[in-house]
Steps between C-alpha positions, in 0.01 A plus 500: 500500500153569358207411722673565832451794731807709437462664839509163675794388287680818606420440867608138477830582335577823685799487728417505871805633681398324822435159344799529271728569797351206690547269197863612470553427870359150460726439203808612694402292803485193276844585365696607808288400801259682729774611739663708228193697390320773695156544345304810604259495205161366615273613782459136604475469881787305654326428830272197516127525545389475864459149641131578537466512121638148460298372795183661368547363150561152641193526723283617211621215281424249776172640631317693229271354237736471200223597259466835676869539574609452140189620322398837368394763748276787394685731262548763770624242752345284770253702709634379837857569394414852391313563825802384704742718305268800535476446874880489522519837326235635738704390803815657364369826361178570690287465187162342436555303180300193410601207286313663214768771489764246398566345161759221529757481222805317371751713690552875487551484123153355460365759741655788303386364165143463625499845660645672194268316261200582717585871485663540160324654201656599166697821539541469879830586663641333811775686684778331691834609641837403353675284590221242493444127447542452121185290456284801588538618141393161364203480735378853425533468123326162507210674675478748213665786685821700480757500778626847590831499685566776752859494628534479876745717693832324449642593839238298689260360236203678653218651294592815307168678547557788254585242232194294590271802484638587158427147376141482626240588236149421377614162366642379834300200620718396794830545678689179578726499807725227642609547862722338620645535155659267250778583404598773750364387836349847548203527737239775485415672826151582621568865415590403143185289456289781647647752259447260209138445602435874520648553154294220344184630665570849368569378147200267498278797571676716242468239223148390590582132537649278766874431494562167669801399706642149464728395785723203410608352835676161474773627738259642758647302793866562413567837661791609720360805675302482822247736343203299369452490126202724415186315392433682175117464489486695829626803308324465165161338463550398139794265556541145372756292689687222319674247723694175480611239752818442298723706730326495839461121503787423258259341253582659161440179308152444640352812333264611776381860531199729488350832403331686783218735400385702803130580520597869479618466138281684253251265328609215727254236366584577137874513562494166682298357211760639259771313693303181446464585133873565473579167664264330258645672194859434609429135577562521877226257603601496866811521715661162588250331728744322734680825579178691543430269794860521621476880503173477694671308781823704495360850543728723706804274443818586309826330420803606704564830325777618736775372270416772248580779745828326584586469131408862432717630779798284404488583132410869527773572757760316297412661166496850644835430661635409155384831354173398335208742527175340610176624654404308812209264440237489775320193373488213248832324428675705232783752478509739204843666507636736238750344265845661482455549125190625318452173310355259757508218244874541457547495876294180526708346222817567700335350806413187302866452418536443875189275509316773689148514354313833518213656303542839327247763599411597143227237481346654813486838328805643677841481337827545685391266779502128567259280694646266760249248631625408847243233585790254511688308763739721704801293400439587134527870589826437684640321194391788278657785697857450367359509146314826567826635644694393191250685282524807722877504461468457122289816490720693743239515778754386760 
């Protein structure tokens, strides 16, 4: 239709494999009942938010001046909230951030959009590693950049450094990493981050301009190894960290997150100002005020995340026992097994015939795989196992 942005029409009508699978699951639940459908489509936490979140919200509603509680905060977030969140990071990571290093956003999506828009100039390239969260492409292109996909090593979904080095060039503005990863659950070690930092430093010098590193960390607290997750800014000064409370506090619908800009980032004052400009241009006036204050009082707290390890172990052991091939995830709450036929969409279609709802890996930039989001109740996994076994027998895996 004349007069409309054709790009926005295309985005609005484009098929999202994740949302389409979820919509199909809801349709089938309405038809046959929730006990007959096993939906592994969305990364929607199944554990409730901590009691402290409810208690804090109730206390704020009862005690705080409603004009302040429900009113606008400064665009970058309330100063006392930002100071409290910075101090929490300092306690955890031995840093010296101030509240002025934080720009509060509407979730990790808002954080990424602001960070990419603050950095992006026409012709810029942003590198990420496939498989990756599909919205990265939308976010990067909306910021005027081009997303460059570098395939990860399929055996463990770690960074393929020769492939990364081949992709880096004079147009590279930033590398975007996601650890723990959606959709694979892969976690980058300190050695990996150190090697990445050294490569970016080398290439920044070679090209005569800074290559930034954007670390997307909504799953930071969901790790299964006893080895601490590396704090990326410790390894590379020019790192922006994007975070969300959606997973750690089980608050995806409240849209609360931030961008952290360490003082070590090149042109810190200008970059922070650019974040504010991006928020202004994108219409993100401020993060939800009530949940800014909730986050302030809930620093250091998480939901009960132990169920995700239990679900991972149950599902991974069972699928491998049925003959499926799957790298072991060390974080987040996703499995990304290979499909027993090259066409992951066809495999998912057969699964749907059993009311088993999965998402093909093609939309994540990695065909021949399927994403299984196991942030579900354990009983749903137990109900699903006979269906996975039936599929395995159909394909001759057992």
